[in-house]
C-alpha positions as CSV (number, residue, x, y, z in Angstrom):
1,M,3.6,6.2,-19.7
2,S,1.9,4.1,-22.4
3,T,-1.2,1.9,-21.6
4,S,-2.1,-1.2,-23.5
5,P,-5.3,-1.0,-25.6
6,D,-7.2,-3.4,-23.4
7,T,-6.6,-1.3,-20.2
8,A,-6.7,2.2,-21.6
9,G,-10.4,2.6,-20.6
10,Q,-10.4,0.6,-17.4
11,P,-11.1,2.4,-14.1
12,V,-8.1,2.9,-11.8
13,A,-7.5,3.8,-8.2
14,L,-4.7,6.3,-7.5
15,V,-3.3,5.5,-4.1
16,I,-1.2,8.1,-2.3
17,Q,0.6,7.5,1.0
18,R,2.0,10.6,2.8
19,R,3.2,11.4,6.3
20,I,2.2,14.8,7.7
21,A,3.7,16.6,10.6
22,D,1.6,16.6,13.8
23,E,1.1,20.4,13.8
24,G,-0.3,20.2,10.2
25,F,-3.0,17.6,11.0
26,A,-6.0,20.0,11.1
27,A,-4.8,22.2,8.2
28,F,-4.2,19.1,6.1
29,A,-7.7,17.7,6.8
30,R,-9.3,21.1,5.9
31,W,-7.1,21.2,2.7
32,N,-8.5,17.9,1.6
33,G,-11.9,19.5,1.4
34,E,-10.5,21.9,-1.1
35,V,-9.0,19.1,-3.1
36,G,-12.3,17.2,-3.1
37,E,-14.2,20.3,-4.4
38,A,-11.6,20.8,-7.1
39,L,-11.8,17.1,-8.2
40,K,-15.6,17.2,-8.5
41,A,-15.2,19.0,-11.9
42,W,-12.2,17.0,-13.0
43,P,-12.8,14.9,-16.2
44,G,-13.0,11.2,-15.4
45,F,-13.0,11.6,-11.6
46,L,-15.2,9.0,-9.9
47,G,-14.7,9.3,-6.2
48,Q,-12.4,10.0,-3.2
49,E,-11.6,8.1,0.0
50,V,-9.2,9.4,2.7
51,V,-7.9,7.3,5.5
52,P,-6.2,9.2,8.3
53,P,-3.2,7.7,10.2
54,Q,-3.8,5.4,13.1
55,P,-0.6,5.6,15.2
56,P,1.5,3.9,16.3
57,A,1.1,1.1,13.6
58,H,-0.1,3.4,10.8
59,V,1.6,6.7,10.5
60,D,0.8,7.7,6.9
61,W,-2.3,9.3,5.5
62,V,-3.7,7.1,2.7
63,T,-5.8,8.6,-0.1
64,I,-7.6,6.6,-2.8
65,L,-8.8,8.6,-5.8
66,R,-10.8,6.7,-8.4
67,F,-10.7,7.7,-12.1
68,A,-12.4,6.3,-15.2
69,S,-9.1,5.7,-16.9
70,P,-5.3,5.8,-16.4
71,A,-5.2,8.9,-18.7
72,A,-7.5,10.8,-16.3
73,A,-5.5,9.8,-13.3
74,R,-2.2,10.9,-15.0
75,A,-3.7,14.2,-16.1
76,W,-4.6,15.0,-12.5
77,L,-1.1,14.0,-11.2
78,Q,0.6,16.2,-13.7
79,S,-1.8,19.1,-13.5
80,E,-1.0,22.7,-12.6
81,L,-4.1,22.7,-10.3
82,R,-2.7,19.8,-8.3
83,A,0.7,21.5,-8.0
84,K,-0.9,24.7,-6.8
85,L,-2.9,22.9,-4.2
86,I,0.1,21.0,-3.0
87,A,2.1,24.3,-2.5
88,E,-0.5,25.4,0.1
89,V,0.4,22.6,2.5
90,Q,3.8,21.4,1.5
91,R,5.4,22.8,4.6
92,F,3.7,20.0,6.6
93,F,5.0,17.2,4.5
94,V,7.5,14.7,6.1
95,G,9.6,12.5,3.9
96,S,8.8,11.3,0.4
97,E,5.4,10.5,-1.2
98,D,4.4,7.1,-2.5
99,V,2.0,7.1,-5.5
100,H,0.6,4.0,-6.9
101,I,-2.0,3.5,-9.7
102,L,-3.9,0.2,-9.4
103,P,-6.6,-1.4,-11.5
104,D,-10.0,-0.8,-9.8
105,T,-12.4,-3.7,-9.8
106,G,-15.1,-1.6,-8.1
107,V,-15.1,-3.7,-4.9
108,Q,-15.8,-1.8,-1.7
109,R,-13.3,-1.3,1.1
110,D,-12.9,-4.0,3.6
111,S,-11.5,-3.9,7.2
112,A,-8.1,-5.5,6.3
113,V,-4.7,-3.9,7.0
114,S,-1.8,-4.0,4.6
115,A,1.9,-3.7,4.1
116,V,3.1,-2.2,0.9
117,I,6.6,-3.5,0.2
118,S,9.0,-2.4,-2.6
119,F,12.1,-4.2,-3.8
120,K,14.9,-3.3,-6.1
121,V,15.9,-6.5,-8.0
122,L,19.1,-6.6,-10.1
123,D,18.8,-7.6,-13.8
124,G,19.0,-11.4,-14.2
125,L,17.6,-12.1,-10.7
126,E,13.9,-11.8,-11.6
127,D,13.1,-15.5,-11.7
128,A,15.0,-16.1,-8.4
129,F,13.1,-13.2,-6.8
130,L,9.7,-14.6,-7.9
131,K,10.6,-18.1,-6.6
132,W,11.6,-16.5,-3.3
133,Q,8.3,-14.7,-3.2
134,Q,6.5,-18.0,-3.8
135,R,8.1,-19.4,-0.6
136,I,7.2,-16.2,1.3
137,Q,3.6,-16.4,0.2
138,A,3.3,-20.1,1.1
139,A,4.5,-19.3,4.6
140,E,2.2,-16.3,4.9
141,A,-0.8,-18.4,4.0
142,E,-0.1,-20.6,7.1
143,F,-0.5,-17.6,9.4
144,K,-3.7,-16.6,11.1
145,G,-5.6,-13.8,9.4
146,F,-3.7,-13.9,6.0
147,L,-5.9,-12.6,3.2
148,R,-3.9,-11.6,0.1
149,H,-0.5,-11.3,-1.4
150,K,-0.1,-9.7,-4.8
151,I,2.9,-8.5,-6.8
152,E,3.5,-5.9,-9.4
153,R,6.4,-6.0,-11.8
154,P,8.6,-3.0,-12.7
155,I,7.6,-0.8,-15.6
156,P,10.7,-0.3,-17.9
157,G,11.7,3.3,-18.2
158,L,9.2,4.4,-15.5
159,R,9.6,2.5,-12.3
160,D,12.4,0.1,-11.2
161,E,10.8,-1.4,-8.1
162,W,8.9,-4.5,-7.7
163,I,5.9,-3.9,-5.4
164,V,4.1,-6.4,-3.1
165,I,0.9,-5.7,-1.3
166,L,0.3,-8.0,1.6
167,S,-3.1,-8.0,3.5
168,F,-4.1,-9.5,6.8
169,D,-7.4,-9.2,8.7
170,S,-5.9,-7.2,11.7
171,D,-2.9,-5.4,12.9
172,A,-2.2,-8.1,15.5
173,N,-2.1,-10.8,12.8
174,L,0.0,-8.7,10.4
175,N,2.4,-7.9,13.2
176,A,2.6,-11.6,14.1
177,W,3.8,-12.4,10.5
178,L,6.1,-9.4,10.1
179,G,7.9,-10.2,13.4
180,S,7.9,-13.9,13.0
181,P,11.1,-16.0,13.0
182,V,9.8,-17.7,9.9
183,R,9.7,-14.4,8.0
184,Q,13.1,-13.4,9.4
185,T,14.6,-16.6,8.1
186,L,13.0,-16.0,4.6
187,L,14.4,-12.4,4.6
188,K,17.8,-13.7,5.4
189,E,17.5,-16.2,2.5
190,G,16.6,-13.3,0.2
191,E,19.3,-10.8,1.4
192,R,20.3,-10.0,-2.1
193,F,16.9,-8.5,-2.7
194,N,16.6,-6.6,0.5
195,A,19.1,-3.8,0.1
196,G,16.5,-1.4,-1.3
197,M,13.5,-3.0,0.5
198,N,10.9,-0.4,1.8
199,V,7.9,-1.4,3.9
200,K,4.9,0.9,4.5
201,R,1.8,0.0,6.4
202,A,-1.8,1.1,5.9
203,S,-5.1,0.5,7.7
204,Y,-6.5,-0.3,4.3
205,G,-7.1,-3.7,2.6
206,F,-6.6,-2.6,-1.1
207,N,-9.2,-5.2,-1.9
208,F,-10.4,-3.1,-4.9
209,W,-7.3,-4.4,-6.6
210,F,-8.4,-8.1,-6.3
211,P,-11.1,-9.7,-8.4
212,A,-14.4,-9.6,-6.6
213,G,-12.6,-8.7,-3.4
214,K,-11.9,-12.4,-2.7
215,T,-9.9,-13.2,0.4
216,G,-9.3,-16.9,-0.2
217,A,-8.0,-18.9,-3.1
218,P,-7.0,-18.4,-5.8
219,E,-5.3,-15.2,-4.5
220,Q,-3.6,-17.3,-1.7
221,G,-2.2,-19.8,-4.3
222,P,1.5,-19.3,-4.8
223,A,1.1,-19.3,-8.6
224,M,-0.9,-16.1,-8.4
225,I,2.1,-14.0,-7.6
226,W,3.5,-14.8,-11.0
227,K,0.7,-12.9,-12.7
228,S,1.8,-9.5,-13.9
229,N,-1.1,-7.2,-13.2
230,L,-2.3,-4.4,-15.5
231,I,-1.0,-1.0,-15.0
232,V,1.3,0.2,-12.3
233,L,2.2,1.2,-8.9
234,L,4.3,4.0,-10.1
235,V,6.5,5.9,-7.7
236,L,6.7,9.5,-8.8
237,Y,9.3,12.1,-8.3
238,P,9.0,13.6,-4.8
239,V,6.2,16.1,-5.5
240,V,3.8,15.7,-2.7
241,Y,0.1,15.1,-2.3
242,L,-3.0,14.8,-0.3
243,S,-5.0,12.9,2.2
244,G,-7.6,13.9,4.7
245,A,-10.7,13.3,6.7
246,L,-13.3,13.1,4.0
247,S,-14.8,9.9,2.9
248,S,-15.9,9.9,-0.8
249,A,-16.7,12.8,-3.0
250,G,-18.1,12.5,-6.5
251,P,-18.9,14.7,-9.5
């Protein structure tokens, strides 16, 4: 994956979502201690945060690994050390892994909750998809607790999906939007985009991806979803990964 000159040295956050079988919970938590120790000596590693699942709404472990550059993050993802560590707990993995690389503004975690939504959009329908997302965001902004809505475009030759991260201030308010008749009507209007739609939830606000961690305008403005962000949200081959019960570790 190539990186533009102006983003090559920018810090990034590697976000991994993974479901773990119930019987593997304790072993997986201990395993994350091993991963944290291994990463302390990894070039360009800045810190680690692990968010355990909070059933029933949030069933995935979410791990945020911060690196000094996209190259450092990719090197870890592709390393033999990571593959060896994964082999130790792979028997506990359930389903596929989602891996995203996001620009890291350095903003600290907030208490928001999020939905990470991916779409497969046919060639030629990109403008229609963005206009549909504009209508969705305008409706979201009218709901109690709405914080942020941001979109990432596909990366040709790397990732076909469009990704939206939607954040609300609480599970109750996120549920109110996700289950609302207004959203169901909008989803019906956009049926041609929904065949490959995938929604994953996280008890995490992803506010490090937003300038200064702002929760109000301009992020709420519909025009903001037209902005193509830096680097990624790349969905890797189904090689699996980590999470755990640590909160940050550094070099």
